[in-house]
C-alpha positions as CSV (number, residue, x, y, z in Angstrom):
1,M,17.6,45.6,17.3
2,K,15.4,43.3,15.2
3,P,15.7,39.6,15.9
4,S,17.4,37.6,13.1
5,I,16.1,34.3,12.0
6,L,17.6,31.7,9.6
7,I,15.3,29.6,7.6
8,I,16.8,26.2,6.5
9,Y,14.9,24.4,3.8
10,T,15.8,20.7,3.7
11,G,13.1,19.6,1.3
12,G,9.5,18.6,1.6
13,T,6.0,19.7,0.5
14,I,6.2,23.1,2.1
15,G,8.9,24.3,-0.3
16,M,7.4,23.0,-3.6
17,R,5.6,25.0,-6.2
18,T,4.2,24.4,-9.6
19,D,6.2,25.8,-12.6
20,A,4.8,26.9,-15.9
21,S,4.9,23.4,-17.2
22,G,2.9,22.0,-14.3
23,V,5.9,20.3,-12.6
24,L,6.6,20.7,-8.9
25,V,9.9,22.5,-8.3
26,P,11.6,23.9,-5.2
27,F,10.5,27.3,-4.0
28,D,13.3,30.0,-3.8
29,F,13.2,31.1,-0.2
30,S,15.6,33.9,-0.9
31,G,12.6,35.8,-2.2
32,I,10.5,35.2,0.8
33,Y,9.6,38.8,1.5
34,D,8.3,39.2,-2.1
35,E,6.2,36.0,-1.8
36,F,4.9,36.8,1.7
37,P,4.9,40.6,2.2
38,A,3.2,40.2,5.6
39,L,6.5,38.9,7.0
40,R,7.8,42.5,7.0
41,R,5.2,43.3,9.8
42,L,7.0,40.8,12.1
43,N,9.9,43.2,12.4
44,V,12.3,40.3,12.0
45,N,15.4,40.0,9.8
46,I,15.1,36.8,7.8
47,D,17.7,34.9,5.8
48,A,17.2,31.6,4.1
49,I,19.4,28.6,3.1
50,T,18.3,25.8,0.9
51,M,20.3,22.6,1.6
52,N,21.9,21.1,-1.5
53,P,20.6,18.7,-2.5
54,I,17.1,19.0,-1.1
55,I,15.7,15.6,-0.2
56,D,12.3,13.9,0.1
57,S,11.9,13.3,3.9
58,S,11.4,9.6,3.2
59,N,15.1,9.5,2.2
60,V,16.4,11.3,5.3
61,S,19.4,9.6,7.0
62,P,21.6,10.3,10.0
63,E,24.1,11.7,7.6
64,N,21.5,14.4,6.7
65,W,21.0,15.0,10.4
66,C,24.7,15.6,10.9
67,R,24.8,18.1,8.0
68,L,21.8,20.0,9.5
69,A,23.3,20.1,13.0
70,E,26.6,21.4,11.6
71,L,24.7,24.0,9.5
72,I,23.0,25.3,12.6
73,R,26.3,25.3,14.5
74,D,28.1,27.2,11.8
75,N,25.4,29.9,11.8
76,Y,24.6,29.8,15.5
77,A,26.4,33.0,16.5
78,S,24.8,35.1,13.7
79,Y,21.1,34.4,14.4
80,D,18.6,34.5,17.3
81,G,16.7,31.5,16.1
82,F,16.2,28.9,13.4
83,V,13.3,27.6,11.4
84,V,13.8,24.2,9.8
85,L,11.5,23.4,6.9
86,H,11.2,19.6,6.6
87,G,9.0,17.0,4.9
88,T,6.4,15.7,7.3
89,D,7.0,11.9,6.9
90,T,10.2,11.9,9.0
91,M,10.0,15.3,10.7
92,S,9.6,13.8,14.1
93,Y,12.7,11.6,13.7
94,T,14.9,14.5,12.5
95,A,13.5,16.9,15.1
96,S,14.0,14.4,17.9
97,A,17.6,13.8,16.7
98,M,18.3,17.5,16.8
99,S,17.1,17.7,20.3
100,F,19.9,15.4,21.4
101,M,22.6,16.4,18.9
102,L,22.4,20.2,19.7
103,E,23.9,19.7,23.1
104,N,24.0,23.1,24.8
105,L,21.2,24.8,22.8
106,A,20.0,28.2,24.1
107,K,18.2,29.4,21.0
108,P,14.9,28.3,19.4
109,V,15.1,25.7,16.6
110,V,11.5,25.4,15.3
111,F,10.6,22.6,12.8
112,T,7.6,23.0,10.5
113,G,6.3,21.9,7.2
114,S,3.0,21.5,5.4
115,Q,0.5,19.0,4.0
116,I,-0.2,21.2,1.0
117,P,2.5,22.9,-1.3
118,I,3.1,26.5,-0.4
119,D,1.9,28.0,-3.7
120,V,-1.5,26.3,-3.5
121,L,-4.2,28.8,-2.6
122,R,-5.3,27.0,0.6
123,T,-1.9,25.8,1.7
124,D,-1.3,25.3,5.4
125,G,2.3,26.1,4.8
126,R,1.9,29.8,4.8
127,E,0.5,30.0,8.4
128,N,2.9,27.3,9.6
129,L,5.9,29.2,8.3
130,I,4.9,32.7,9.5
131,T,4.0,31.5,13.0
132,A,7.2,29.4,13.2
133,I,9.2,32.5,12.4
134,E,7.4,34.5,15.0
135,I,8.0,31.8,17.7
136,A,11.7,31.5,16.8
137,A,12.1,35.2,17.2
138,A,10.0,35.6,20.4
139,K,11.9,36.9,23.4
140,E,11.1,37.9,26.9
141,N,13.4,40.0,29.0
142,G,16.0,39.7,26.3
143,R,16.0,35.8,26.3
144,A,14.3,33.4,23.9
145,I,11.0,32.2,25.1
146,V,11.4,28.7,23.6
147,P,15.1,27.8,23.7
148,E,14.7,24.2,22.7
149,V,14.0,22.1,19.6
150,S,10.3,22.3,18.9
151,L,7.8,21.4,16.2
152,Y,5.0,23.8,15.1
153,F,2.1,22.6,13.1
154,Q,-1.5,23.7,12.8
155,N,-1.8,26.1,15.7
156,Q,0.2,24.1,18.2
157,L,3.9,24.1,19.2
158,F,5.2,20.8,20.6
159,R,8.5,19.6,22.2
160,A,10.1,18.0,19.2
161,N,11.0,14.7,20.8
162,R,7.5,14.2,22.0
163,T,5.8,14.3,18.6
164,I,4.6,11.7,16.1
165,K,3.0,12.2,12.8
166,H,-0.5,10.8,13.3
167,S,-2.3,11.7,10.1
168,A,-1.4,11.6,6.4
169,E,-4.6,13.6,5.5
170,Q,-5.4,16.1,8.2
171,L,-3.8,19.5,8.5
172,N,-3.1,18.9,12.2
173,A,-0.8,16.1,11.2
174,F,1.3,16.0,14.4
175,R,0.4,15.2,18.0
176,S,2.2,15.1,21.3
177,F,0.1,12.6,23.3
178,N,2.2,12.4,26.4
179,Y,3.3,16.0,26.9
180,P,1.3,19.2,26.7
181,P,1.8,21.8,24.0
182,L,4.5,24.4,24.5
183,A,2.3,27.0,22.9
184,E,-1.2,27.3,21.5
185,V,-1.9,29.7,18.7
186,G,-5.2,31.5,18.1
187,V,-5.7,35.3,17.9
188,S,-2.5,35.4,19.9
189,I,0.3,33.0,20.8
190,Q,-0.2,31.6,24.3
191,Y,3.0,30.2,25.7
192,N,2.7,27.4,28.3
193,H,5.9,28.6,30.2
194,S,5.8,25.8,32.8
195,F,6.3,23.2,30.1
196,I,9.1,24.9,28.2
197,A,12.6,23.7,28.9
198,E,15.2,26.2,30.2
199,A,18.1,27.0,27.9
200,A,20.7,24.2,28.0
201,G,23.6,26.6,27.7
202,D,24.5,30.3,27.3
203,P,23.3,31.9,24.0
204,N,26.7,33.6,23.7
205,E,28.7,30.4,23.8
206,P,29.4,28.3,20.7
207,L,27.0,25.5,20.0
208,R,28.3,22.0,20.6
209,V,26.9,19.4,18.2
210,A,27.2,15.6,18.5
211,T,27.7,14.1,15.0
212,S,28.9,10.7,16.0
213,L,25.8,8.5,15.7
214,D,25.5,4.8,16.0
215,T,23.1,3.5,13.3
216,G,23.2,-0.1,14.6
217,V,19.6,0.3,15.8
218,A,16.5,-1.7,14.8
219,V,12.8,-1.3,15.6
220,V,11.0,-4.6,16.2
221,K,7.2,-4.5,16.6
222,I,5.8,-7.6,18.2
223,F,2.5,-9.0,16.9
224,P,0.3,-12.0,17.4
225,G,1.9,-14.9,15.5
226,I,5.5,-13.6,15.5
227,S,7.6,-16.8,15.3
228,P,10.8,-17.7,17.1
229,Q,12.6,-18.1,13.8
230,I,11.7,-14.6,12.6
231,L,12.4,-12.9,15.9
232,H,15.7,-14.7,16.2
233,A,16.7,-13.8,12.7
234,M,15.9,-10.1,13.2
235,L,17.9,-10.0,16.4
236,S,20.9,-11.9,15.1
237,I,21.9,-9.3,12.4
238,Y,25.6,-8.4,12.3
239,G,26.2,-4.9,13.6
240,L,23.1,-4.7,15.8
241,H,23.8,-2.7,18.9
242,A,20.3,-1.7,20.1
243,V,16.6,-2.6,19.6
244,V,13.5,-0.5,20.1
245,L,11.0,-3.2,21.1
246,E,7.4,-2.0,20.4
247,T,5.3,-4.0,22.8
248,Y,1.6,-4.1,23.7
249,G,-0.2,-1.7,26.1
250,A,1.8,-0.9,29.2
251,G,4.9,-2.8,27.9
252,N,3.5,-6.3,27.6
253,A,4.9,-9.1,25.4
254,P,4.4,-12.9,25.0
255,T,5.3,-15.0,28.1
256,A,6.5,-17.9,26.1
257,D,9.9,-19.2,27.1
258,W,11.3,-18.9,23.6
259,F,10.5,-15.2,23.5
260,S,12.3,-14.5,26.8
261,D,15.2,-16.8,25.8
262,I,15.8,-14.9,22.6
263,L,15.9,-11.5,24.3
264,R,18.1,-12.9,27.1
265,E,20.6,-14.1,24.5
266,V,20.5,-10.8,22.7
267,I,21.1,-8.8,25.9
268,A,23.9,-11.2,26.9
269,R,25.7,-10.2,23.7
270,G,25.7,-6.6,24.8
271,V,22.7,-5.5,22.7
272,I,20.5,-2.9,24.4
273,V,16.8,-3.5,24.3
274,M,14.4,-0.6,25.0
275,N,10.7,-1.3,25.6
276,V,8.3,1.3,24.2
277,T,4.5,0.9,23.8
278,Q,2.8,0.6,20.4
279,C,0.0,2.8,21.8
280,T,0.2,6.5,20.8
281,D,-1.0,7.6,24.3
282,G,0.4,6.2,27.6
283,A,3.6,4.7,28.9
284,V,5.4,1.5,29.5
285,A,5.2,0.4,33.2
286,M,7.0,-2.9,33.5
287,D,6.1,-3.5,37.1
288,I,2.3,-3.8,36.6
289,Y,1.9,-7.1,34.7
290,E,3.8,-10.4,34.8
291,T,4.9,-10.0,31.2
292,G,6.4,-6.6,31.8
293,R,8.2,-7.8,35.0
294,R,9.7,-10.7,33.0
295,L,11.1,-8.4,30.5
296,K,12.6,-6.2,33.2
297,E,14.2,-9.2,34.9
298,I,16.1,-10.2,31.8
299,G,17.5,-6.6,31.4
300,V,15.1,-4.9,29.0
301,I,15.1,-1.1,29.6
302,C,11.8,0.7,30.3
303,G,11.2,3.4,27.7
304,A,8.5,5.0,29.8
305,D,6.4,7.3,27.6
306,S,9.0,7.8,24.9
307,T,7.9,7.8,21.2
308,T,9.6,5.3,18.9
309,E,11.1,8.3,17.0
310,A,12.7,9.7,20.2
311,A,13.9,6.3,21.3
312,V,15.7,5.6,18.0
313,A,17.3,9.1,18.0
314,K,18.3,8.7,21.7
315,L,19.9,5.3,21.2
316,M,21.9,6.5,18.2
317,Y,23.1,9.5,20.1
318,I,24.1,7.7,23.3
319,L,25.7,4.7,21.6
320,G,27.6,7.2,19.4
321,R,29.3,8.5,22.5
322,K,31.0,5.1,23.0
323,L,30.3,5.1,26.7
324,P,30.9,2.0,28.9
325,H,27.8,-0.2,28.7
326,D,26.6,0.5,32.2
327,E,26.9,4.3,31.7
328,A,24.9,4.1,28.4
329,V,22.2,2.1,30.1
330,E,22.0,4.6,32.9
331,M,21.6,7.5,30.5
332,L,18.9,5.7,28.6
333,R,16.8,5.3,31.8
334,K,16.8,9.1,32.3
335,A,15.3,12.1,30.5
336,I,18.1,13.9,28.7
337,K,16.1,16.5,26.8
338,G,12.7,16.1,28.2
339,E,11.9,13.1,26.0
340,I,10.3,11.0,28.8
341,T,8.3,11.9,31.9
342,E,10.2,11.2,35.1
């Protein structure tokens, strides 16, 4: 039996084409076989859904994440895998969120997109789309080879919650600096099996989705010259439940008493503060330097080698579960979906 794949177009460059008047309009993915006859050679049954309305990825919100998760859940029993077409600007945020929200996932969910619209002659979207479909349909001994949320772009497949968009110009727009590729694509697809997660559930069981997300999360990037007044104002906002604190290097921050005092006050209010590095490569290690140790002593959580995108999604997901504070903190310290290295 042919594998069946559902393409979900949420918006973004990959699904745009130029009409007769020269205006970019959404591509009709229901005619995908006519547009890309080579897809028939994959021996895969393909259906497509375009979300209504489609959105520019810069306008993506947690509400859109919930709709996408529910759409995958509602079609889960009918397909062997899913390909999500998404704008590149926030693809790592959405893909990271899906990695947590799809709780017992046992089928591939592959995100992809493009830097160039799909009807442009030298578009990168064509290869990204075709290969993402092939990966989503790939099985070994009757089971999906990549039963997790992943992101495919320019010849590499990554764990979704390890990715960042590192370039607005290059075709290899995404990188995973702290975790190896799940697959590398050349003449053939070479899967790195030891880095691929095992299925979180049984593919024959209904998919559980978590759609209760807490959006009381802020990202604060420290910088030379940040003032006590500005930091205090940012961390005194009503409804703030968690902060992703982007620090220097291995998790370092100013040693001034005012800085520690503000964070101590915030944490005493029950706000969770997670420390991630501003560096694209490497991890927070709060026991190495005095500045890191001081943050640890006042209750700042080590984000290890998490990306900011994954940290935001993880906080929204865990806080949305309404767990006791200590349980939430304990979950944040651990890898839930392979988002940090333990």
